DRENMAR-634031 format. One record per residue (C-alpha): residue in one letter; x, y, z. Coordinates in steps of 0.05 Angstrom, whole numbers, plus 5000, padded with zeros to 4 digits. Layout:
AXYZ
...
This chain:
M741664463194
P745665103181
R747265553239
F744266253238
S751166553226
D751866133162
V745566413130
P747267003084
S744167663103
V739168013059
K742368453006
R739669153001
F739969652944
A744170272948
P740870932969
G736571202912
Q734770512887
L728870092909
Q729870052983
G728569443025
E727668962967
T731768332963
V735568192899
T732567492894
R725467762888
R726968132824
P726967622767
G731467812709
H726167592658
N719367872638
F716367252605
Q716166522625
C713465872597
E712465202630
Y707564632638
A702364762693
K704464422757
S697364392783
S690364632763
K690265202813
A692765752767
T687566152728
C688566522663
R688667282673
K684967392608
C679266892606
K679166732681
A678665982667
A683065482704
I689465252669
P689264482671
E695164112701
G700463912650
T698364412596
L703064932568
R702165602602
L705766262591
A706866822641
L707967572641
M712167822698
M708868482714
E712468982759
Q708169282814
D708469992841
E712669752899
G717869462851
Y716068732858
K714468292798
S708267862799
T707167262755
Y700767292713
W699266622680
Y695666562613
H693166002568
F697465932506
D692366282460
C690566822511
F697867022522
W698867272451
T693067762455
H696068162512
P699368822491
E705568692534
T707568102489
R709668622437
K715668752481
L718068042469
H723668092417
R725967372413
V722866712434
Q729066562474
E727067122522
L721766652550
K724666342613
G724065582608
F723465572532
S729065072525
D725864612577
I719364492540
A717963972486
P720264132414
V713064092390
D711064652439
Q717265042421
R715065042348
R707965262370
I710965842408
E715566032350
A709666022301
S705266452346
F710966922360
S712367012285
A705067132271
M704667652327
R710968012304
S708768022231
S701968312250
V705168842293
T710169052239
S704969022183
R700269472222
A705869972235
K707969962161
A700770012136
T699270632179
P704071202164
V705671682220
A701672242187
L695371812187
R696471612259
V697072342280
K690872512238
A686871962271
V688372252339
A686972972318
E680372842281
P676072652341
A678273292376
K676373712314
K669573362308
K668173492381
A669774232374
A665474282311
A659673942346
K660274422404
K659875022357
A653874732319
A649874572381
P643775012392
P643975502449
S641475232514
S634075282524
K634475452598
K630076032618
K633376612651
K630876782720
A627077422722
S630477932764
R626278252819
């Protein structure tokens, strides 16, 4: 058993950075994949249990305090989350090289489909149309307000 003096002290960030947080609590990755170690984890999307031994993927979401929490998803549920658009390469998934080649191909196929749908939507919708789509509801709301009949509240008679 190591003596207390042999245990390294907790490293702290410099002033101006996240204070009081250990370096080991900040994972350097934002995505993870592995086979479920137990059936205790639940999918954050569908709320169903993730069975033991099945492939699960995680988003490492940073909390307000600066800590990252692991949010597990079923394979199919993971790709519907908007944060997955930040995944630029499949190799950014921690543990990708540790899973079976069959599952690596499944992930690569889903990743390619997700990336192609994101880029095709961006190419199909020019910037002018995207700006117009945001501005139109505001114009309709203003026009509806002008066209609305005056309020039918009766004025109180002054005494």
